[in-house]
C-alpha positions in Angstrom: 108.1 -30.0 0.9 105.9 -31.8 3.5 106.5 -28.9 5.9 105.3 -26.4 3.3 102.1 -28.4 2.6 101.4 -28.7 6.3 101.9 -24.9 6.8 99.6 -24.2 3.9 96.9 -26.5 5.4 97.1 -24.8 8.7 96.8 -21.4 7.0 93.7 -22.5 5.0 92.1 -23.9 8.2 92.8 -20.6 10.0 91.3 -18.5 7.2 88.2 -20.9 7.0 87.8 -20.4 10.8 87.8 -16.6 10.4 85.4 -16.7 7.4 83.0 -19.0 9.4 82.5 -16.2 12.0 80.4 -13.0 11.8 80.3 -10.0 14.0 76.7 -8.9 14.9 76.5 -5.4 16.4 73.3 -4.2 18.1 72.8 -0.5 18.4 69.9 0.2 20.8 68.4 3.8 20.8 67.0 4.5 24.3 65.2 7.7 23.5 61.9 6.0 24.1 62.9 5.2 27.7 62.1 7.6 30.5 64.9 6.2 32.6 67.6 3.6 32.3 68.2 1.1 35.1 71.4 1.6 37.1 72.0 -2.1 36.5 72.3 -1.4 32.8 70.8 -2.6 29.5 71.1 -6.1 28.2 70.3 -8.4 25.3 69.1 -11.9 26.1 66.8 -14.7 25.0 66.3 -17.3 22.3 68.9 -20.0 21.8 71.8 -17.7 21.3 71.7 -14.7 23.7 71.5 -16.4 27.1 70.0 -15.1 30.3 69.4 -11.6 31.7 72.8 -10.3 32.7 74.8 -12.3 30.2 75.2 -9.6 27.5 75.5 -6.0 28.7 75.3 -3.1 26.3 77.4 0.0 26.7 77.2 3.7 25.7 80.8 4.8 25.5 80.1 8.1 23.9 77.1 9.0 26.0 74.7 9.6 23.0 72.0 7.3 24.3 72.7 4.6 21.8 73.8 1.4 23.7 75.8 -1.1 21.7 77.3 -4.6 21.9 79.1 -6.7 19.3 78.9 -10.4 19.5 80.7 -13.0 17.4 78.7 -15.9 16.1 78.9 -18.6 13.6 78.0 -17.7 10.0 74.3 -18.5 9.5 73.5 -17.9 13.2 69.8 -16.9 14.0 67.9 -16.6 17.3 65.1 -14.9 19.1 66.2 -12.1 21.3 64.9 -9.3 23.5 66.3 -6.2 25.2 66.1 -5.7 29.0 66.2 -2.5 31.0 67.9 -3.9 34.1 69.3 -7.3 35.3 66.1 -9.1 36.2 66.4 -12.9 36.6 62.6 -13.4 36.1 62.5 -11.3 32.9 60.2 -8.7 34.5 62.3 -5.8 33.0 62.2 -7.0 29.4 60.8 -4.6 26.8 57.1 -4.9 26.1 56.4 -5.8 22.4 53.1 -7.7 22.7 50.9 -7.0 19.7 53.7 -5.2 17.7 54.7 -6.6 14.3 58.3 -7.3 15.3 57.3 -9.6 18.2 56.5 -13.3 18.0 53.6 -14.2 20.3 54.6 -17.9 20.3 58.1 -17.1 21.6 57.4 -14.8 24.6 56.8 -11.8 22.3 60.5 -11.6 21.5 62.2 -10.3 18.4 63.7 -12.6 15.8 67.1 -12.4 14.1 67.1 -14.2 10.8 70.3 -16.1 9.7 73.3 -13.7 9.6 75.7 -14.4 6.7 78.1 -11.5 7.1 79.1 -8.8 9.6 75.8 -7.0 10.4 74.6 -4.0 12.4 71.1 -4.2 13.9 69.6 -0.8 14.7 66.7 -0.9 17.2 64.7 1.2 19.5 63.6 0.0 23.0 60.0 -1.2 23.0 59.3 -0.2 19.4 59.7 -1.9 16.0 61.6 1.0 14.4 64.5 -0.7 12.6 66.5 2.3 11.5 67.4 3.6 14.9 65.3 6.8 14.5 62.8 5.9 17.2 59.8 7.8 16.1 58.2 9.3 19.2 54.6 10.4 18.9 54.2 13.1 21.6 50.5 13.8 21.0 49.4 10.2 20.9 46.6 7.9 22.0 46.5 4.2 22.9 43.9 2.0 21.2 43.1 -1.2 23.0 41.0 -3.8 21.2 39.3 -6.5 23.3 37.8 -9.3 21.2 35.5 -11.8 22.8 35.8 -15.3 21.1 33.2 -17.1 23.2 31.2 -18.2 20.1 34.1 -19.3 17.8 36.9 -21.8 17.8 40.1 -19.9 17.6 42.4 -20.9 14.7 45.8 -22.4 15.7 47.4 -19.6 13.7 46.0 -17.0 16.1 43.8 -14.0 15.9 44.8 -10.7 14.2 43.8 -7.1 13.8 44.2 -5.8 10.3 42.8 -3.7 7.5 42.2 -0.1 6.5 44.9 2.5 6.3 46.1 1.9 9.8 46.3 -1.8 10.6 48.2 -3.4 7.8 47.7 -6.9 6.4 47.1 -10.3 7.9 49.8 -11.2 10.4 50.9 -7.6 11.2 49.0 -7.2 14.5 48.6 -10.5 16.4 46.3 -10.5 19.4 47.0 -12.3 22.7 44.9 -13.8 25.5 47.1 -13.3 28.5 44.5 -14.3 31.1 43.3 -17.3 29.1 39.7 -16.1 29.4 38.8 -16.0 25.7 39.3 -12.3 25.4 42.0 -11.5 22.9 43.7 -8.1 23.1 46.1 -5.8 21.3 47.1 -2.2 22.0 48.4 0.1 19.3 49.6 3.7 19.7 48.6 6.2 17.1 48.6 10.0 16.7 45.6 11.8 18.2 42.9 12.2 15.6 43.7 8.8 14.0 40.9 7.0 12.2 40.8 3.9 10.0 38.8 0.9 8.8 39.7 -2.4 10.5 38.7 -6.0 10.8 39.5 -9.2 12.7 40.9 -12.4 11.3 40.7 -15.9 12.8 44.0 -17.2 11.4 46.9 -15.8 9.5 45.5 -15.9 6.0 47.2 -13.8 3.3 44.2 -13.9 1.1 41.8 -12.6 3.8 39.7 -15.7 3.6 39.6 -16.0 7.4 38.4 -12.5 8.2 35.1 -12.1 10.1 31.9 -11.8 8.1 29.7 -8.9 9.3 28.0 -8.2 6.0 24.6 -6.7 6.6 25.2 -5.8 10.2 25.1 -2.3 11.5 28.9 -1.9 11.9 29.8 -3.1 8.4 30.8 -0.6 5.7 30.0 -2.2 2.3 32.2 0.3 0.4 35.2 -0.8 2.5 35.1 -4.6 2.1 32.4 -4.8 4.9 35.1 -3.8 7.5 34.4 -1.9 10.7 35.4 1.7 11.2 37.0 3.6 14.1 36.3 7.4 13.9 38.8 10.1 14.9 40.2 9.2 18.3 41.0 12.0 20.7 42.0 10.0 23.8 43.0 6.5 25.0 40.2 4.2 23.9 39.1 0.6 24.6 37.1 -1.1 21.9 35.1 -4.2 23.2 33.4 -6.4 20.7 32.8 -10.0 19.6 34.2 -11.8 16.5 31.8 -11.4 13.6 29.3 -9.4 15.6 28.5 -5.7 16.0 28.5 -5.5 19.7 30.0 -2.6 21.7 30.2 -4.2 25.1 31.9 -7.5 24.3 29.0 -9.6 25.7 28.5 -12.0 22.8 25.7 -14.2 24.3 23.0 -11.6 24.2 23.9 -9.9 20.9 22.2 -10.3 17.5 19.5 -12.6 18.6 17.4 -11.8 15.5 13.8 -13.0 15.8 14.2 -14.6 19.2 11.8 -13.3 21.8 12.5 -13.1 25.5 10.2 -15.2 27.7 10.6 -14.8 31.4 8.8 -18.1 31.9 11.3 -20.2 30.0 13.2 -21.3 33.1 14.1 -20.6 36.7 17.3 -21.1 38.6 17.8 -21.9 42.3 19.8 -20.9 44.2 21.1 -17.6 42.7 23.9 -17.5 45.2 25.8 -20.7 44.4 28.5 -22.8 46.0 28.6 -26.3 44.5 25.6 -26.6 42.2 22.6 -24.8 40.6 19.2 -26.2 39.7 17.5 -25.2 36.5 13.8 -26.0 36.1 11.9 -25.5 32.8 8.3 -24.3 32.2 6.0 -27.1 31.1 5.6 -25.6 27.6 9.3 -26.0 27.0 10.1 -29.4 28.5 9.8 -31.3 25.2 11.6 -28.7 23.1 15.3 -28.7 22.2 17.0 -26.1 24.3 20.5 -24.7 23.9 22.1 -23.9 27.3 25.2 -21.8 27.7 26.9 -20.5 30.9 29.5 -17.7 30.6 31.3 -15.5 33.1 31.2 -11.7 33.1 34.1 -11.6 30.6 32.3 -14.0 28.2 34.3 -17.1 28.8 32.2 -20.3 28.3 31.9 -22.6 31.3 29.0 -24.8 30.1 27.6 -25.5 26.6 25.0 -28.3 26.3 21.6 -29.3 24.9 18.6 -30.4 26.8 15.4 -32.2 25.7 12.6 -33.8 27.8 14.0 -32.7 31.1 11.9 -31.1 33.8 15.0 -29.8 35.5 18.7 -30.3 35.5 21.6 -29.6 37.9 24.8 -27.9 36.9 27.9 -28.6 39.0 29.7 -25.3 39.8 32.4 -26.7 42.2 35.1 -25.8 39.7 33.8 -22.3 39.0 35.8 -19.5 40.4 33.9 -17.0 42.5 32.2 -14.3 40.4 29.2 -13.3 38.4 27.8 -15.7 35.7 25.1 -15.6 33.1 23.1 -18.7 32.0 21.3 -18.3 28.6 18.8 -20.8 27.3 17.1 -20.6 23.9 14.7 -22.6 21.8 14.1 -22.1 18.1 12.2 -18.8 18.9 12.5 -18.0 22.6 15.5 -16.9 24.8 16.1 -15.9 28.4 19.3 -15.0 30.3 19.6 -15.0 34.0 22.4 -14.1 36.4 23.8 -16.0 39.3 26.8 -15.6 41.6 29.3 -18.2 42.7 30.7 -17.5 46.1 33.2 -19.9 47.7 
């Protein structure tokens, strides 16, 4: 009797062990790739798929769909990414930045939610198609948005492109700042002739409460929630602008100054070719007034932001400035002036 019970327990444990495992099959369509690395295709990343080279996909029937089946515990989830080649530094991983299936806080990787049963994941290399069909737009254009954030504090939730018929809802198109210069970008591919309204959001707010407010400005369309509009696009296009401002060159500091008037006597700078410091001297009429001072580089990244009152002149330390072109803008309640200087190390 004891032997029967023991055998029964072993059988139950064996069955439980099988039930606790799931088979996850990845089917990767490579029709979007112009060439496949002779080293092969791989899946890697997250806490469950290891390093480049650990999990190689195969195409046994030669149809261009590479597959791999991995056995994991029931409830398993992880970030992951596909790689075209065996590159130890991840340089050959697919590029998903800005696409809705990537996570900008996890190296722009994909995410596999908890798997509770045997599952087949259909994917396409470098796209977010999830049925394996790999829609390829042959007559397409790339739209790149470059958003200058020099005048705002970026929300911890990130910046997003959204709106209209072509850019979805909050969270669909995250923007990234790869150079850490305050310029957030996203590139989307659309059919030639594409047009749509759009807007930017400072945060991932489902109720649109964090969208920019450009009401009353020249680029706002009142009949479309005061969104911006991109007309029919015939070729690859870069759109440069500033959050909540209707600029077309991405230089926020000199845009929309309203009733401010330029006064060439407001201040002078010496030298204009700078190494370690720059001297700013104010005209006598402005010494006692409150003055807002801001220094930005050519891309709009802020290097100085301060106020000055009752100073005949001040010195700005530029030792930590990288070599390049800079703009110093000083404004009072009704006057403004911008001057250029160059840092040369």
